[in-house]
N, C-alpha and C positions, 0 to 999 in steps of 0.2 A: 616496556613501551618505548617508542622512539621519542625524541625530544618534542616538547610542546611547540617549539618553533617550526618543526616539520608539520605538525597538526595544523597550525595556523596557515602556513604557506600552501599546503595542499587544499585546505578548506577554501582559501581565497581563490585558488585556481578553479575550483568547482563553482564558486560564486560568479566568477568572471564568465564561465561558460554559459550560465543562465542568461547573462546580459547579452553576450555576443552571439549566442546560438551556435557557437563553434565548439564542438566536443574536444576533449583533451585525451591524451594517451592514458591508458590505465595507470592509476597511481602506484599500483604494485610494480610497475615497470620503471618507476622513477626513484623509489626509495625501497631498499631491500629490507626484508624482515618485518614488514608491517603485519600486525596481528589484529584480531577482531577488536580488542580494546582500543587500539590506535584508530581503527575505522570509526568507532562510535565517538571518539574524541574529535575526529575530523568532522563528523556529522554535527556534533554539538557546537562546534565553532560556527558553523553555518546557521544553526538554529538561533544562537545568540545574536548573530548579525541580523537575522530576519526579525526577531522580536524587538530588537533595539530600533529597527526602522519603522515599527508600528504594526507589523503583522502579528496576528494572534494564532495560537494553537487551538484548533477546534476538534482535534481527534488524533488518532494513531492508526497506522496500518501495519499489518503483519504480512511479510512477503515470504515467498518460497516455502509455502506450507504443503503444497501438493507435490506428489511424485512427478507429475507432468511438468510443473514449473522447475523443479530441481533438475530434472533431466534436460530441460530446454536450456537452462543457463549453466549447467555443469557445477552445481553446488549441492551440499548435503545437509543443510540445516536452515531453519527459518531465520529471518531478521526482522527488524522493525524500523519505522521512520515516523515522522510527524506529518499531520495534515494541517495546513494553514488555511485561514479564512478565505483567501482569494483563490484557493484551489478548487472550490466547489462550484459546479455548474448546474443549471436547471435542466431537468429531464426534457429531452427533445429540442431544446433551444440550441442555436448555432454556437459552435465552439471554434475559435480561430486556430487552425492547425499550426499557424506560424508561431504560436506560443511555445511549441515544443520542437525538439531536435529530431527525434526518431521515435514517435509515439507508437505504443501498442495498447490494447485494451484487455482487461480481465474482468469477467463477471464474478461477483461476490455476493454473499449473504451477509450484510453488514448489521451492526447493532448500534442502537442508541442507548446510552446509559442513563439511568434515573438516579443513581447514587454512586458515590466514590467506590473504587475497588483498589485496594492497596495490598500488595504482597510484601514479602514472600508468604507462602502458606495458604494462598487462596485456593479454595476447593471448587469443584464443579457446581455444587449447590449454591455457594456464595456468588459465583459468577452469574448463575441463572437469576438469582434474586436481584442482582444489580442491573439487569437488562430491562429497559422499558419496552422495547419492541425490536423485531427484526425488520429489515427493509432490503429490497432488491437494490443492487448498485452495480455500477461499472467503474472500475479504477482505470485511469489513464496512467500508464507507466511510461517513463521516458528515461533516457540515459545521457548524462553529460560525459560519459566515457565513449570514445569513438567506436562505432560499429558494434556496440553491445559486447565488447570483448572484456567481460568482467569476471572477476573472482568474487567470492563472498565478501572479501575485504573491500573491493572496489564498489560493490553495490551498497554495502552498509554506509560507507563514507559518503556516497551520493544520495543520502537520505532514502535508502532502500529503493532507489530508482523511482521515487514518487513523481507524479506529474499533475494529476487532477482527479476529481471525483464527480460522478453523477449519481445522485440518489433517486430512487423511484418515489412513487407517491402513495403507496399502499402499505402502511405500517401494520404489522401482524404480531400479536402477542405470542410468546414462546409456547404457551399452552395450545395454540392453534396451528402449530407447524411442527413437522418432523424434520429437524435440521439435517439428519443423516440422509434421508431418502429424497429430500426436496431436490428436484432436478432442474437443470438449466439447458435451454437450447439457445445457442449464440448464432445470430444471423448477421451477415455483412452484405449490405446492398440487396437484401431479400433472400440471399442464399445461406443455407445452413453451413457454418464453418467449423463448429465443434459442439460437443455436449459434455455435461458433467453433472455432479451431484455434490451436496454438502459433505458427504462422507469422505470426499477426497481431501478435505482440509483438516489435516491432523486427526482424522477419524470423525471429527465433528467441528464446526466453527466454534462451538463453546470451548472445546479443548484448546483452540488457538487463543481465545480470550484469556483462559486460565494461564497459558504459557506467557502471554504478554504481561499480564498483571504481576506474575511472579518474577519475571525477568526484570521489569522496571522496578519492582519493589526492592530488589537487591541493590539498586542504585539510589534508593530513597525517593523514587518518583511514583506517584499514584495516578490512576485513571480517575477523571473527575466526572461528576454528574453533568449531563448535557453534551458529553463528548461522543463523537462517532468513532467506532472501532471497525476497521475493515480487516477481517480475519484471514483473508487469503483467497486466491482464485480457485474456482472449481474445475478449471481446465487450463490448457496452455494459452499463453498470450497470443493475440492476433494483431499484426501490424495494420496501421491505418494511416490515411493521408487525407488531404483536402478533397472533398467530394464524397467521402465515405459516410455511410450511416450504419451504425451497429446497434442491435437490440438484443438484450438478454431477456429471454422469456423464462420466468421463474415460477410458473404455476400459481399457487396461492398468493405469492408475493407480487404477482403481476409483472408486466414488462417494464424495462427501463431502457431509454434510448440515448445514445450519444451521436450527435450529428456534426461532422467536421466540415468547415468551410474555409 
């Protein structure tokens, strides 16, 4: 790994981009030899600053789980980031586009946990037992890296390009949904822009949850009861701006809408 002073400096540069809304050059272009471990250290520097300021972690997100997203961003493995309390927005309520730099939306089948899930060694059966319900969601992704010119290291360092979360209002127990075949039709301003299904997310969103629990477990971190887990998008991300309304129609999970003003 590179020096901790580099982690802090790069983390501070990303924190400043949140405040200024001015993106920075890819961090991989400023420091040679950055590895995935460095990227997570840079991410953790920001998480520590956020929690020290009073923000709280309310969940986790897994990114880059579908082939569509990996192709779109030119990477070949998943990553994860944290979801903070002030990142959650109400279904269909206005969201200020000025909160973001270059936002995109991703439809996801998210989970609410009813008990802790700690890896390594978590199985699919244990993950299913830990889920309270599934719920339709839209993740707002954003990049503090200019023009989305990111490598895997860049996006991990940037909290996995997290921006915001909109949850639906129809919780469904796992026994009442087929996560693999559940489809989504994504509309933007009334027009269909993409479709997808749960099977695009590492074979099943539950597989993504298992991956996250076991990956965090290797770092001594567990998922907690009451946390939301966003396991990854069922299709490619769609760019949005002020004036756009996007709705993810998820069948049994119902619709969820993000309205940008």
